[in-house]
C-alpha positions as a Markdown table, in Angstrom:
| # | Residue | x | y | z |
|---|---|---|---|---|
| 1 | Met | 0.1 | 6.8 | 35.1 |
| 2 | Arg | 1.6 | 3.1 | 33.6 |
| 3 | Ala | 2.7 | 3.5 | 30.5 |
| 4 | Asp | 0.5 | 1.0 | 29.2 |
| 5 | Ala | -2.5 | 2.8 | 30.7 |
| 6 | Leu | -1.5 | 5.7 | 29.1 |
| 7 | Leu | -0.9 | 3.9 | 25.7 |
| 8 | Ile | -4.6 | 2.9 | 25.8 |
| 9 | Val | -5.8 | 6.7 | 26.8 |
| 10 | Ala | -3.8 | 7.6 | 23.2 |
| 11 | Ala | -5.3 | 5.3 | 21.1 |
| 12 | Val | -8.8 | 5.7 | 22.4 |
| 13 | Gly | -7.9 | 9.4 | 22.2 |
| 14 | Phe | -6.8 | 8.2 | 18.2 |
| 15 | Val | -9.8 | 6.5 | 17.5 |
| 16 | Ser | -12.7 | 9.1 | 18.9 |
| 17 | Ala | -10.7 | 12.2 | 16.1 |
| 18 | Gln | -10.8 | 9.5 | 13.7 |
| 19 | Glu | -14.7 | 9.1 | 14.4 |
| 20 | Ala | -15.3 | 12.9 | 15.0 |
| 21 | Arg | -13.8 | 13.7 | 11.1 |
| 22 | Pro | -16.6 | 14.1 | 8.8 |
| 23 | Thr | -17.0 | 11.4 | 6.1 |
| 24 | Pro | -16.4 | 12.6 | 2.8 |
| 25 | Gln | -19.8 | 13.0 | 0.6 |
| 26 | Ile | -20.1 | 10.2 | -2.1 |
| 27 | Val | -21.5 | 11.9 | -5.4 |
| 28 | Asp | -24.9 | 10.5 | -6.2 |
| 29 | Thr | -26.8 | 11.8 | -8.6 |
| 30 | Pro | -28.8 | 10.4 | -11.4 |
| 31 | Ser | -26.7 | 12.8 | -14.1 |
| 32 | Val | -23.6 | 10.9 | -12.7 |
| 33 | Lys | -23.6 | 8.1 | -15.2 |
| 34 | Ile | -19.4 | 6.8 | -15.5 |
| 35 | Leu | -17.5 | 8.3 | -12.2 |
| 36 | Lys | -19.4 | 6.7 | -9.3 |
| 37 | Gly | -18.9 | 6.0 | -5.9 |
| 38 | Leu | -16.3 | 9.2 | -5.6 |
| 39 | Thr | -16.3 | 11.7 | -2.8 |
| 40 | Ala | -16.8 | 15.1 | -3.5 |
| 41 | Pro | -13.5 | 16.0 | -3.7 |
| 42 | Glu | -12.3 | 13.0 | -5.8 |
| 43 | Phe | -15.3 | 13.7 | -8.7 |
| 44 | Glu | -13.8 | 17.9 | -8.7 |
| 45 | Gln | -10.0 | 16.2 | -9.6 |
| 46 | Glu | -11.8 | 13.6 | -12.1 |
| 47 | Met | -13.0 | 17.2 | -13.6 |
| 48 | Gln | -9.9 | 19.2 | -13.1 |
| 49 | Gln | -8.0 | 16.8 | -14.5 |
| 50 | Ile | -10.1 | 16.3 | -17.8 |
| 51 | Thr | -10.0 | 20.5 | -18.4 |
| 52 | Val | -6.3 | 20.2 | -17.9 |
| 53 | Ala | -5.8 | 17.2 | -20.4 |
| 54 | Leu | -8.3 | 18.2 | -23.0 |
| 55 | Gly | -7.2 | 22.0 | -22.8 |
| 56 | Val | -10.9 | 23.4 | -22.4 |
| 57 | Asn | -12.8 | 24.6 | -19.4 |
| 58 | Cys | -16.3 | 22.7 | -18.2 |
| 59 | Gly | -18.5 | 23.9 | -21.1 |
| 60 | Phe | -16.9 | 21.8 | -23.4 |
| 61 | Cys | -18.8 | 19.3 | -22.2 |
| 62 | His | -21.2 | 20.9 | -19.5 |
| 63 | Val | -24.3 | 23.1 | -19.9 |
| 64 | Arg | -23.6 | 26.3 | -18.7 |
| 65 | Gly | -25.8 | 26.7 | -15.7 |
| 66 | Asn | -26.8 | 23.3 | -16.0 |
| 67 | Phe | -24.5 | 20.9 | -15.0 |
| 68 | Ala | -26.5 | 18.0 | -15.1 |
| 69 | Ser | -28.0 | 18.7 | -18.6 |
| 70 | Asp | -26.8 | 15.9 | -21.3 |
| 71 | Asp | -27.7 | 18.5 | -24.1 |
| 72 | Asn | -24.2 | 18.9 | -24.9 |
| 73 | Pro | -22.9 | 16.2 | -27.3 |
| 74 | His | -19.5 | 16.4 | -25.5 |
| 75 | Lys | -20.5 | 15.6 | -22.7 |
| 76 | Ala | -21.7 | 11.8 | -24.5 |
| 77 | Val | -18.5 | 11.8 | -25.8 |
| 78 | Ala | -16.3 | 12.4 | -22.7 |
| 79 | Arg | -18.7 | 9.6 | -21.0 |
| 80 | Arg | -18.0 | 6.8 | -23.7 |
| 81 | Met | -13.9 | 7.9 | -23.5 |
| 82 | Leu | -13.7 | 7.8 | -19.8 |
| 83 | Glu | -15.5 | 3.9 | -20.3 |
| 84 | Met | -13.1 | 3.8 | -22.7 |
| 85 | Thr | -9.9 | 4.3 | -20.8 |
| 86 | Gly | -11.4 | 2.4 | -17.8 |
| 87 | Lys | -11.9 | -0.6 | -19.8 |
| 88 | Ile | -8.0 | -0.7 | -21.2 |
| 89 | Asn | -7.0 | 0.1 | -17.4 |
| 90 | Glu | -8.7 | -3.0 | -16.2 |
| 91 | Gln | -7.1 | -5.3 | -19.5 |
| 92 | Phe | -3.8 | -4.3 | -19.5 |
| 93 | Phe | -2.9 | -2.6 | -16.2 |
| 94 | Pro | -5.2 | -4.1 | -13.8 |
| 95 | Gly | -5.1 | -1.9 | -10.3 |
| 96 | Thr | -3.6 | 1.2 | -11.9 |
| 97 | Arg | -4.7 | 4.0 | -13.6 |
| 98 | Thr | -1.8 | 4.3 | -16.5 |
| 99 | Val | -4.1 | 5.3 | -19.3 |
| 100 | Thr | -6.0 | 8.7 | -18.8 |
| 101 | Cys | -7.4 | 11.4 | -21.3 |
| 102 | Phe | -4.0 | 13.1 | -21.4 |
| 103 | Thr | -2.9 | 9.8 | -22.7 |
| 104 | Cys | -3.6 | 10.5 | -26.1 |
| 105 | His | -5.3 | 14.2 | -25.8 |
| 106 | Gln | -1.8 | 15.8 | -23.9 |
| 107 | Gly | -3.6 | 19.2 | -23.7 |
| 108 | Glu | -5.9 | 19.6 | -27.0 |
| 109 | Gln | -9.4 | 19.2 | -28.0 |
| 110 | Thr | -8.4 | 16.6 | -30.5 |
| 111 | Pro | -6.4 | 13.7 | -29.7 |
| 112 | Lys | -2.7 | 13.6 | -30.6 |
| 113 | Thr | -2.0 | 11.3 | -33.5 |
| 114 | Pro | 1.8 | 9.8 | -34.3 |
| 115 | Glu | 1.2 | 12.5 | -37.9 |
| 116 | Ser | 0.5 | 15.3 | -35.6 |
């Protein structure tokens, strides 16, 4: 077989393998108000980063057994903080994610201040 024919066969095989991969599901539920458009693994990673940044577990913001519930007031605060860091990054660090929860919280529930 000629080299150029082998290259075409290899390319077709590569494209077919790429198409065979399942497309990650986008998290799309009414309870997700800020972190829209993320795949399930990306969403899970965001949640894990928040828990590390604040030194908490899921129950700090979520109602156990009903993660979609808005009954925990910490969830509303978390949404406002995600909006705030998003706006800061858009305005001052376009195209990058420089400011995160960890920037201020550094593993603590209460943000660090120069005095702390």
